[in-house]
Legacy VTK file of the C-alpha trace (Angstrom):
# vtk DataFile Version 3.0
C-alpha trace
ASCII
DATASET POLYDATA
POINTS 163 float
-16.151 38.870 -289.518
-19.601 38.305 -288.905
-20.508 35.475 -287.234
-24.087 33.928 -286.760
-25.689 33.567 -283.379
-26.989 30.194 -282.774
-28.738 30.420 -279.296
-32.203 29.429 -278.383
-34.207 30.195 -275.647
-36.376 27.781 -274.280
-39.285 28.681 -271.585
-39.043 26.034 -268.383
-41.589 26.197 -265.239
-38.794 28.147 -263.537
-37.452 30.528 -265.929
-35.806 30.013 -269.225
-32.719 27.451 -271.034
-30.508 29.327 -273.212
-29.198 26.576 -275.253
-26.318 26.622 -277.815
-25.059 23.786 -279.659
-21.948 22.832 -281.411
-20.789 19.386 -283.493
-17.858 17.560 -283.768
-16.362 14.776 -285.661
-14.931 13.138 -282.573
-16.034 10.524 -280.074
-18.244 11.735 -277.311
-15.191 10.689 -275.004
-13.105 13.188 -276.853
-15.187 15.993 -276.417
-15.984 15.203 -272.819
-12.035 15.585 -272.155
-12.148 18.809 -273.867
-14.624 20.213 -271.216
-13.695 18.475 -267.928
-9.735 18.058 -268.060
-7.983 21.259 -266.702
-4.909 20.841 -269.410
-7.770 20.932 -272.110
-10.286 23.640 -270.551
-7.284 25.678 -270.107
-7.006 26.316 -274.187
-10.504 27.644 -274.279
-12.116 28.386 -271.148
-9.412 28.357 -267.975
-7.691 25.932 -265.872
-9.172 24.507 -263.048
-7.953 23.042 -259.441
-9.227 20.781 -256.609
-10.950 17.758 -256.338
-13.667 17.167 -258.785
-16.938 15.092 -257.979
-20.412 15.521 -257.615
-21.307 17.542 -254.554
-18.086 19.404 -254.592
-16.431 22.464 -255.428
-13.691 23.429 -257.635
-11.882 26.408 -258.753
-11.728 27.615 -262.061
-9.643 30.387 -263.579
-11.434 32.566 -266.192
-8.497 33.233 -268.208
-10.166 35.088 -270.688
-11.781 37.314 -268.887
-10.206 40.872 -267.436
-7.996 39.931 -264.344
-8.484 36.605 -265.306
-10.097 35.390 -261.665
-10.044 32.233 -260.169
-13.950 31.443 -259.312
-15.627 28.619 -257.382
-17.115 26.096 -259.233
-19.704 23.695 -257.700
-20.456 20.240 -259.392
-24.091 19.598 -259.060
-23.657 16.437 -261.316
-21.161 14.212 -263.416
-22.212 11.438 -265.430
-19.355 10.729 -267.624
-19.279 11.560 -270.851
-22.915 12.767 -271.213
-23.760 15.429 -268.382
-22.112 17.714 -266.446
-24.040 20.139 -264.265
-22.340 23.090 -262.120
-23.016 26.057 -260.642
-21.718 29.201 -260.134
-22.134 32.757 -258.078
-19.974 35.962 -258.741
-20.809 39.407 -258.957
-22.622 38.916 -262.054
-25.090 36.802 -259.978
-25.845 32.967 -259.843
-24.941 30.630 -262.955
-26.475 26.839 -263.249
-25.647 25.397 -266.294
-25.365 21.765 -268.031
-22.972 20.451 -270.922
-24.621 17.731 -272.794
-22.960 15.419 -274.629
-24.267 13.075 -276.914
-22.276 10.863 -279.858
-24.367 9.789 -283.122
-22.788 8.223 -285.755
-18.832 9.552 -285.257
-20.497 13.149 -284.984
-20.321 14.445 -281.218
-23.109 17.123 -280.516
-22.440 19.404 -277.285
-25.529 21.523 -276.222
-24.348 23.923 -272.838
-27.452 25.132 -271.641
-27.870 27.788 -269.131
-30.546 27.645 -267.024
-31.787 31.242 -266.391
-34.485 32.495 -263.944
-34.438 35.815 -265.694
-33.804 37.082 -269.512
-32.694 40.737 -267.902
-28.808 40.045 -269.044
-29.503 37.856 -272.133
-27.950 40.378 -274.447
-24.758 40.190 -272.658
-24.707 36.383 -271.493
-25.559 34.845 -275.042
-22.738 36.649 -277.124
-20.442 35.704 -274.206
-21.226 31.535 -274.580
-21.203 31.924 -278.365
-17.410 33.218 -277.602
-16.578 30.803 -275.140
-18.055 27.505 -277.533
-16.160 29.062 -280.582
-13.116 29.126 -278.372
-13.155 25.306 -277.548
-13.999 24.745 -281.335
-10.761 26.645 -281.946
-8.791 24.587 -279.401
-9.919 21.571 -280.925
-8.975 22.349 -284.175
-6.198 24.006 -283.909
-7.514 27.025 -285.430
-7.088 30.863 -284.871
-9.223 31.839 -281.643
-12.128 34.167 -281.975
-11.800 37.475 -281.259
-14.455 38.854 -278.503
-15.034 42.010 -280.724
-17.033 39.860 -283.310
-19.431 38.888 -280.790
-20.215 41.363 -278.355
-21.930 43.960 -278.965
-22.727 42.311 -282.265
-24.710 39.644 -281.217
-26.620 41.367 -278.083
-29.395 42.659 -280.371
-30.214 39.098 -281.455
-30.472 37.593 -277.893
-32.015 40.386 -276.552
-34.833 39.614 -279.525
-35.075 35.981 -277.959
-36.673 37.201 -274.887
LINES 1 164
163 0 1 2 3 4 5 6 7 8 9 10 11 12 13 14 15 16 17 18 19 20 21 22 23 24 25 26 27 28 29 30 31 32 33 34 35 36 37 38 39 40 41 42 43 44 45 46 47 48 49 50 51 52 53 54 55 56 57 58 59 60 61 62 63 64 65 66 67 68 69 70 71 72 73 74 75 76 77 78 79 80 81 82 83 84 85 86 87 88 89 90 91 92 93 94 95 96 97 98 99 100 101 102 103 104 105 106 107 108 109 110 111 112 113 114 115 116 117 118 119 120 121 122 123 124 125 126 127 128 129 130 131 132 133 134 135 136 137 138 139 140 141 142 143 144 145 146 147 148 149 150 151 152 153 154 155 156 157 158 159 160 161 162
């Protein structure tokens, strides 16, 4: 299977934003639930536990990563059903992201914005987000889960070329 990468890289005053977009024939509330409710996030990313609110930290299990680790995820902002901003630190570095949800005429657009201080690992990061967003689509539609081998290293050169 050959999948076309969709990510865009936009310069910002502090680095770059990697932006990936998916559209769904669904309400913003339904898409929001797919990215915030633990029983639904477990279908495409991983479950989470803890008290969720802006300024608090929950733990998310990265079930589709090697060893399925539990990682702390700080909720920076939560504005249902339109904006979720989170940050995380792990052995790979610091992550600052936003999920932006906008509904228009029965279609909801989900934008994942990964705020990057450096584009050094873009060739590794971009394919991973494409994979996870396609996992979300598969979870929402009941379709087959994508195979990570179709994303990485196949899309690495595309994302490296954005930098």
